[in-house]
N, C-alpha and C positions, 0 to 999 in steps of 0.2 A: 333758788329760795324767796319764799312768797316771800316779798315786802311789804303786804297788809300788816296793822297792828292793829288788836283787839280790844275794846272794849264792851266793858262788861256795866249794863243800864241795871237796876233794881229799883219795882217801884211797885207796890201791889196791884194800883192801880192800872189798866192797861189804856188807858188816854191818857196819863202821863208820860207812860214809858214812848208810844206814838209819836208824843209831840217832840219828847228829849230826844228821839233818833232822828225824828224829822230836821230837827237842827241841826245833827253834829254830823248827818250823811254826807259823806264822802269814798272816793273812789277810793281809796289810800286803805281807807277803815271798815274792820269788820263788826257790825257791836251784835251782840248778845245780851237777852235779855232774862229778867227772871221776872217772877209775881210773890216770891217767897223766898222768904234766908235760907231754906233747906233747897229748893232748886240755884241756887245760887252760890249755895256752897257746891254742888253737884258738878256744877261749869269750873269751876276758878280750879277744883282737880282737874278735872280736862283741859284744861287752857290756859295761856300767858296770857297775863290780859295786863295792858300798859296803862292801866288806868280804869280803876270801878265809880259809878257816882252812888253813891244807894241816898234810900228814903229815910229819913230817920224813922215814920212812925208808922210800922205794917204790923199788923195781925201776928200773934204765933211767936215772930224772933223780931225784933226790931233791927234797925240799924245799928246800933251802939252796938248789939249783941253776935250782929253778923261782924262788925269791925273786929270787937274783942277776940272770936275764932279765926277771923283771917289773922291777925297778928299772932296768934299764937302754932300756926301751921307753915312750917318753913319754906313751904312751895307758894304762900302767897303773903308773907309777913314785910315783904316789899314791895305789894303793889299801891300806889300810893292810891288815896282814899276821899272822894269829896263828899258830901252829904248835902244834901237835898229836904226842904225842912218848905213847909208852907207858915208854920212859923217858927221861932225859939223860944216863944213860951217866956222863958224869963231869960237871964245872962249864966247862971248854971247851965243849960241848954247847951250853950255855946263851948266853953271849958268841957262839958263830956264830951261833945265831939271832938274836941282836939287829944282829951284823957285816949280817946278810946283807938287815937294813931292816926285823923283825917291832919289832911295838908289843906282843906281848906273848907267851907262851909257855906254854902248858900240859901237864901233866902226866898222863895218864892211872892208874888210873880218874878220870871229871872230875867233879868238881863242877859239879855241876846248874845249881843257883841260880848260881853264882860267873859261869860259861861263858854263862846267859842276860844276865846285868847288864853282863858285857861288851858281848856283841854289842849288845843294847840301844842304848849309848850311840853304839858305832858309825855305829850304823841313825839315834841321834836326830841325829847331827855328820854324817852323809851328807846329811842332809836339810836341817839348816841352812845348810849348806855350797852346797846346792844352788839352795835360798831365795835365799840371797844373790849366788850367780852370778846369776840372772833379774829380781834387782832391779837390777842395776847394768847386766844389757845396756838393762832398761828404759829406766833411768834415765840410759845413753849416748843410748838413741833416742830418747829426752826432751832430752834435752840439741842432740845433734842439731838432732832439728825445731825448738827455740826458736832456735839460734844462726840457722836458714834461715829462721825469719819474722819474726827480727829483721832480716836483712841486706834479705827482701824490705817490709817494713815503713820501711829508713833509705831504699831504693830508690824505692818510691812516693811518702816525703813526698818527697825532690828531686822525681822529676817531675812530682810535684802542685805544689809549691811554682811549680814553674819554667814551671805552664800555668796557673794561679791569676793567677799575674803577670802572665802574657805580655800575656790582657785589660787589667789591670787596667793595664798600662803604655803600653801601644797608648792605652786611653781620655786618661788624663795627659798623652801628648804633642800630640794632637791638639787636647782643652779649652786648654795651655797655646799652642798654634800659633794661633787662634783668638784668644785672649786677646790675645796681640799687637799681633793686629791692630786689636783694638779703643784707641784714642787719646779719649775721651771730648773733650778740653779740645780737642781738635783737630779735633770731629767727623769721625773718620773709624772707619771700623769693616769689617770684612770684606763683601767681597761675598754675595748670596743665594746663588749658583752654593757659592762656596767653602766659604761655613756651611753650607748644604744636605751636600756634599760631610764635612764632619768628623762632622753630626751621624749622616751619616750608616752609617762610620764606626768612629762609637761602638755606637752601638745593634748592628750589627754585633756587637760585641768583646762588650757587653751579652748580647747573645743567646747567645755561647761561654762564658760567664764563666755564664751561666746555666743552661747545660746541661752544664758543668764540675760545682755545687753541685747539682743533681738526681742527677747518677751519685751521687757521695758519701753524699747522702744517700737514694737507693734502695739501694744497699751497709750501710746500715747495718739500715735498715729489713729486710731480704732475713737477716742473722746474725740480727737480733733477733727474726725469724719474724714481723713488722711490716710485710710488703707485701701491703697489699688490693687484691681485684680486685673488681669492678661488673660483673659480667654483664648481658650484655644482647643479643637477635638482631638479625644488622646484616648486609647486604652485603662478604661478605670483600672482594670484584671493586672495589665501586662507592669502598672505604677506598683499597684500595690505587692505585688510580685519581686517590683523591684529594692521598693523600703526596706523589705522583709530580709531581703540577702544582703542589703549592708548593714543591715539590725543586728544579723547573724549572732557573730559574734559580741559582742554585746549581751544580746539574750542567753547566748553559753555559760557567759562570765556570772551574769545573773541569777543563772541553775532554773531557767521559763524557758522547759520545752514550745517550742512554739509550732502547731498543729494552721496549716494555712489550706482555704480551699477560695483557691481566687483562677481556675482555669478557661472560664469563660468569657470570650470578647464582649466586651461589656465597651462600648464608645459614650463618651459625653462632651460638654462643652463645658469647661473649667481651667481654672488658675492652677498651671501643674506647680507651682512651688507651692503655693497657699494648700494644696490637697492634700503633698509633700508634710505640710506642719500639720495638718490635724493626726493623717496616717501617727507619723514624730512623737504626738503629743500623745495619743491615744497609746503606743505602745509605751512609750516610756513609762504612762501612767499604769499599766498594765506589769510591769518591770517590778515598779514601788511597791506596789499594793496587791502583787498578787502572791507572794509567801514563795516563791520558786514554785510555783504550780506551774503547769498545762494553762497556755495561752491561746488560745484560736482565734481567728481571724478567716471569714467567710466577705466575700464580694457574690452579690447575684442579681441580677433583672429585677425594676420594679416596672409595672404601666406606665410608669412617669419616670423612669432614670436606672438610677442603680440606688443599691441597700447597701453599706456597711455593717458588719458588724466585729466588738471585738471584746471579745472574753477571757475572763479570767478567774481563776477560783482562790482568791486570796480572803482578805481578810470580810469583805465587804462592807456596804454601807449603809447609814442604819437609816433608815423609812422619813425621822423628820429633821436628816441630811441634805437627802438627796436633791433638794430641790435651789440650793444653798450652794451645789459644790460648781456652778457655770454663774460664778457670781464672780467679781473679781477680789486678790486676795484672800481669797475662800479656799480650807482644804477640808476634806472629808473627816481627816484624821486633827490630832491636835501637836502644837508645835514639838512634841515632849517626848515622841517614842520614834525614832533618831533617824525618821522619813526627811530628804531635806525638800523645798521649794520654795518657791515666792508665792502657789495660792492662782497664777497665770494660766496654765495650759488650755486647764478648760475654759476660762473664757474665751479667751483669744479664739479657742477650736469651736467655740457655738457661735461667732462676730463671725470670723471666717465662713462657717455653713450656712447664717441666712445671710454673707453679704453672697451667696451663690444660691438664696431664693430656700432651700434647701433645710431638713431639720436635724436635730441629737436630739436623743431621749435615752435616758440612763434607766435597769433593770437591774435591781441590786438584792442583798439580800442579808445581816450580818450571819458573818462565819463558810459562807458559802459564795463568796466572790461577786462580781459587778460585769456585767456588760453594756454596755456605749454604743448602740446605733445611728447611724449615720443617714438617713436620707437625702438623696442631689438626683439633682432633675435632670433630662439629657440635653437642653438649653435652659440657662439662666433666665429669669423674665427681664425684660429691655432696663428694666428697674435696676436691678444689678450691674451693670454694665459703665462703668464711666467713662 
């Protein structure tokens, strides 16, 4: 920001303006001059001044009249005014000057040392007030950001508590149900089929709990700059097909048919575990918001590496919400729609893709579904390697 402050000099005599300008000239001050009250008003509306020095006796509009107009306008009412006059005529002139809002009344011939000292005081006062305003603005912004951060934290803690307790509660209920069926004194125990069902449901909830904790740990690593990558050359198409095979039963259970186009062998250098995580997050997202619609996965080569796209035909994401989906704790839909989640999956996904020197983009339309596209380089830049 420009640190120079502005001073306004108003006098109908050119020689007086030049003399006063010469007296007050300094590198950190910009001096603007006006030879009439009307010209001065125009400058006052256009600029912000630390101080105005006004000649009292001017044709047309006197210095007193100009001061009264300045005090009646919000933009200029707080500009300090010093009157400069060749004569005070009588004591009432001084009183009128102060009544018009002046902070001082100087008589010619001017005491150069006194003028400089007084002007310097108002310059420093102006700078101090400006710094205080800037500090207040920063504090206000910081307070707003802090309040928003606290709100996000509270919302996240509420969601996280619910999400973490849900699988724990489910496991507890399954085990309690199995335990009630065990009566050692009577030689009664659950049937193998019932026991297998209880164990399968419990294992599913353990996997869910593990994924939630992993996401929380990953966010901590990302924020501390400790998310590491182990790069290796691999066939991206083969990796995508492996992940789809592992997810086939979950997709079937979610009634989301899958269409995969990933037959071309594409060798890239990446972190296998982290790119699997990206694929799993995008598939999970498609299952949650796809409304039991077809999920399409494509892997194609690009001039710089490869592109992956995951498309669902579900509810879609509003345009105004799309920029936020990659932020921490943000979700594309409200929490009361029955869809669980911490709002971390896409944030982690973007961080991983960024960590590979790649890009991620979203194309979506309400009621027509969403497509997430990920671009990966053949070889990540050296800056990405740990």
